[in-house]
Structures are given as C-alpha cells and as structure tokens.
C-alpha positions in Angstrom: -35.4 45.0 -46.8 -34.3 45.2 -43.2 -31.5 47.6 -42.4 -29.8 44.7 -40.6 -29.6 42.2 -43.5 -28.9 39.3 -41.1 -31.8 39.9 -38.7 -33.9 36.7 -38.4 -36.2 38.0 -35.7 -39.7 36.5 -35.8 -38.6 33.7 -38.1 -38.9 29.9 -37.3 -36.0 27.7 -38.5 -35.8 23.9 -38.6 -32.3 22.5 -38.6 -31.8 18.7 -39.0 -28.8 16.8 -37.6 -28.5 19.7 -35.1 -27.5 17.7 -32.0 -23.8 18.1 -32.9 -21.3 19.2 -35.6 -22.3 21.5 -38.4 -26.0 21.3 -37.6 -25.4 22.4 -34.0 -23.2 25.3 -35.1 -25.9 26.4 -37.6 -28.6 26.2 -35.0 -26.6 28.4 -32.6 -25.9 31.0 -35.2 -29.5 31.3 -36.4 -30.7 31.6 -32.8 -28.1 34.3 -32.1 -29.5 36.3 -35.0 -33.0 36.1 -33.7 -34.6 33.0 -35.2 -36.6 30.5 -33.1 -34.8 27.3 -33.9 -36.2 23.8 -33.9 -33.3 21.6 -33.1 -33.9 18.2 -34.8 -32.0 14.9 -35.0 -32.7 11.2 -34.4 -32.5 11.5 -30.6 -34.7 14.1 -29.1 -32.9 14.0 -25.8 -29.6 15.0 -27.5 -31.4 17.8 -29.3 -32.8 19.1 -26.0 -29.3 19.5 -24.6 -28.5 21.8 -27.5 -31.8 23.6 -27.4 -31.5 24.2 -23.6 -28.0 25.6 -24.1 -29.3 28.0 -26.7 -32.0 29.2 -24.4 -29.5 29.6 -21.5 -27.5 31.9 -23.9 -30.6 34.1 -24.4 -31.9 32.5 -27.7 -35.1 30.7 -28.5 -35.1 27.0 -29.3 -36.9 23.7 -28.8 -36.1 20.1 -29.6 -38.0 17.8 -32.0 -36.7 14.4 -32.8 -36.9 13.0 -36.3 -35.0 10.4 -38.3 -35.2 11.7 -41.8 -34.6 8.3 -43.3 -38.1 7.4 -42.0 -41.0 9.0 -44.0 -43.5 8.4 -41.2 -41.2 10.4 -38.8 -40.9 13.2 -41.4 -44.7 13.4 -41.6 -45.0 13.4 -37.8 -42.4 16.1 -37.4 -44.2 18.5 -39.8 -47.6 17.8 -38.1 -46.0 18.7 -34.8 -44.5 21.9 -36.3 -47.8 22.9 -37.8 -49.6 22.3 -34.5 -47.2 24.5 -32.6 -46.2 27.2 -35.0 -48.0 29.5 -37.5 -45.2 29.3 -40.0 -41.8 27.8 -41.0 -39.4 30.3 -42.6 -36.2 28.3 -42.8 -35.2 24.7 -43.4 -31.6 23.5 -43.1 -31.3 20.0 -44.4 -28.1 18.9 -42.7 -28.6 15.3 -41.3 -26.8 12.8 -43.4 -25.6 9.2 -43.5 -22.2 7.8 -44.7 -22.1 4.2 -43.3 -19.7 2.7 -45.9 -16.0 3.5 -46.6 -14.5 1.3 -49.2 -14.3 0.4 -52.9 -17.4 1.2 -54.8 -17.6 -2.3 -56.2 -17.9 -3.7 -52.7 -20.7 -1.5 -51.6 -23.1 -3.4 -49.4 -26.8 -3.1 -50.4 -27.8 -2.2 -46.8 -25.3 0.7 -46.7 -26.4 1.8 -50.2 -30.0 1.9 -49.2 -29.4 3.7 -45.9 -27.3 6.4 -47.6 -29.9 7.0 -50.3 -32.8 7.0 -47.9 -31.3 9.7 -45.7 -29.3 11.8 -48.2 -31.7 11.8 -51.1 -35.1 10.7 -50.1 -34.9 12.3 -46.7 -33.8 15.7 -48.1 -36.4 15.5 -50.8 -39.4 14.9 -48.6 -38.2 17.3 -45.9 -38.0 19.9 -48.6 -41.4 19.0 -50.0 -43.1 19.2 -46.6 -41.4 22.5 -45.7 -42.1 23.8 -49.2 -45.8 23.2 -48.8 -45.9 25.4 -45.7 -43.7 28.0 -47.4 -45.9 28.0 -50.5 -48.9 28.9 -48.3 -47.1 31.8 -46.7 -45.5 32.8 -50.0 -41.9 32.9 -48.6 -39.2 30.6 -47.3 -35.6 29.6 -47.5 -34.2 26.1 -47.8 -30.5 25.3 -47.5 -29.2 21.8 -48.3 -25.9 20.8 -46.8 -24.2 18.9 -49.6 -20.4 18.3 -49.9 -17.4 19.0 -52.1 -17.7 15.2 -52.7 -20.7 16.0 -54.8 -18.3 17.7 -57.2 -15.2 15.6 -56.9 -16.0 12.1 -55.5 -14.2 11.3 -52.3 -11.8 8.3 -52.3 -13.7 5.2 -51.1 -16.8 7.3 -50.5 -18.7 6.3 -53.7 -22.3 6.1 -52.7 -22.0 9.1 -50.3 -20.5 11.2 -53.1 -23.2 10.1 -55.5 -25.9 11.2 -53.1 -24.3 14.5 -52.5 -24.1 15.1 -56.2 -27.9 14.4 -56.2 -28.4 17.0 -53.5 -26.7 19.6 -55.6 -29.1 18.7 -58.5 -32.0 18.6 -56.2 -31.2 22.1 -54.9 -31.3 23.5 -58.5 -34.5 21.7 -59.3 -36.4 23.0 -56.2 -34.9 26.5 -56.7 -36.1 26.6 -60.3 -39.6 25.4 -59.6 -40.2 27.2 -56.3 -38.7 30.7 -57.1 -42.2 31.9 -58.3 -43.6 30.8 -54.9 -41.2 33.1 -52.9 -39.0 30.2 -51.9 -35.3 30.3 -52.3 -33.2 27.1 -52.3 -29.4 26.9 -52.1 -26.7 24.5 -51.1 -23.7 24.6 -48.8 -20.7 22.4 -49.9 -18.4 21.9 -46.9 -14.9 20.6 -47.3 -13.1 18.6 -44.6 -14.6 19.6 -41.3 -13.7 18.5 -37.7 -16.9 16.6 -36.8 -17.7 13.2 -35.4 -19.3 12.4 -38.8 -16.0 13.0 -40.6 -13.8 11.5 -37.9 -12.9 8.5 -40.0 -11.1 10.9 -42.3 -9.9 13.7 -40.0 -8.7 11.4 -37.2 -6.6 9.2 -39.5 -3.2 10.9 -39.9 -2.4 9.3 -43.2 -5.7 10.2 -44.8 -5.7 13.7 -43.3 -2.2 14.3 -44.6 -3.3 13.3 -48.1 -6.4 15.4 -47.9 -4.6 18.5 -46.8 -2.2 18.3 -49.8 -5.3 19.4 -51.9 -6.4 22.2 -49.5 -4.7 25.5 -50.2 -5.5 26.7 -46.7 -3.8 23.6 -45.3 -6.2 22.8 -42.6 -9.7 21.4 -42.0 -12.6 23.6 -40.9 -14.3 24.0 -37.6 -18.1 23.4 -37.7 -18.7 27.1 -36.8 -17.0 28.1 -40.0 -19.9 26.6 -42.0 -22.6 28.5 -40.1 -21.9 32.0 -41.5 -22.6 30.8 -45.0 -25.9 29.3 -44.0 -26.8 32.6 -42.2 -26.1 34.5 -45.4 -28.2 32.1 -47.5 -31.3 32.3 -45.2 -31.1 36.1 -44.6 -32.0 39.2 -46.6 -28.4 39.5 -47.5 -29.0 36.8 -50.2 -32.4 38.0 -51.3 -31.6 37.5 -55.0 -29.7 34.3 -54.6 -31.3 30.9 -55.4 -30.1 27.7 -57.0 -26.5 28.2 -56.0 -24.0 25.9 -54.3 -21.4 27.7 -52.2 -18.1 26.0 -51.6 -16.7 26.4 -48.0 -13.7 24.2 -48.4 -10.4 26.1 -47.8 -9.9 26.2 -51.6 -10.2 22.4 -52.2 -12.3 22.8 -55.3 -9.9 25.3 -56.9 -8.1 22.2 -58.2 
C-alpha cells in the first residue's frame, strides 16, 4: 500500500457526466491526485473544455463523448479506450437523467424509458464493459453516483428515485460478484447539490425551503463537496471497502 493513500499516479479514470456539476468536480480532483482522466459526457466539445482546463492546471486529461443511454455509443467508447490505453483503473458512473417532475401516476412513458435507459441500463453496461477490462488486469474501482432519493423517494421524483434505488442494489450486486476479481464497487449518495441538473429544486425558493427543513446542516452542497468521497472510494484509503453506499447529504438521511 502506498504511503500516500490517495495517490492515483499511473491510473486511468473514466468519469461520465463530467462536463459540469459533480462529474466535473470529480474529474478535477482525480486528476489533481495523479490520475489520467477521461472526461466523458454526451457532447465531446463540452468535455474538451473541462479536459483542457485540467491540462492547463498541470493535470492529465482527454475528452471522449458518449451518451450512456445508447448501447452502441457505450461499445464505441470502450473500443476507443482500449485502443488508446493499456488499462482502465477507475470508472465513475455519474451521468444521469431526470426528465420528469410530477405525480408518479402521470409519468410519461417516454420520460420513464429515458430515465431507465440512462440510470439503470447505462450504469449497468458501463460497469460491465469497464469490469471486463478490470477483470483482465485483476484490479479496478467502480463508483456509482446514486442519490439519497434511492433511500427516501423524492417528492414528485418517482421514476428517478426508483432508478437510484436500483443503482444502490446494482452496486451491491457487482461488489459481491466482482470482489474475487480484484474489483471494488461502491456508491455515492449525494443530497441536494447546487448543479444545473438539480436546479429545478435548488432554484425554486419554496421547494428549497422545504428541503432544507430536513437537512441538519441547513444548506445544499457544492459539487466539489462530493469529490472527496469519490477520491476516498477509488484510492488505497478504502482498500477494504466494497458494496457500500456513502451518504454525503448534510445529515438528510438521519431522519
């Protein structure tokens, strides 16, 4: 074990949904601790902006576009990774969809399918493709960004909450079956975070006021406050940790 438990030098990390928000913050932290980071999201040009900024700060990064709701794009992404890199040490599944806000009984089938395709099917096949590479090298770390909504369903966020509960279960399943292959799989459960993705909640004063009544720290998080937990989960500091889901929620799940 390295004397510096958080040193990621020589490791290659793939972060999805990394053009902004939590994914961008995670990509920057992993690069700061020595990893070569593949910045991925639907629009490669947006990813390149983040990757270029990381390089300008002295880190190592590149952009690779991929919409994880599209299985062909997932396959193409991993072919591209295998063609350029000898290994993949870290996968952070962060990209997500939440197109519907309303009563669960009124869920539109299109919104339902998009949410499932990205948040469940996308995470699953990203983990499968990364896991196959990690199985060959007999080591790897996967972190799934779930949500506190996977534990306590968010109001008018039914299908999103259901998919995030599935991500928590998926994390445990992969952890159990892949531990013997040297692959650790864990989940991050963010609470309310100031991102564009969550802006429908955080930018609505009435909704935000109601939310904060259940957060002992009485504020929402900044994206960077999620990145440290991911760093822990992909580093040697968590070498005996797999199958766990860590709440980073200001105390929301205390109840």
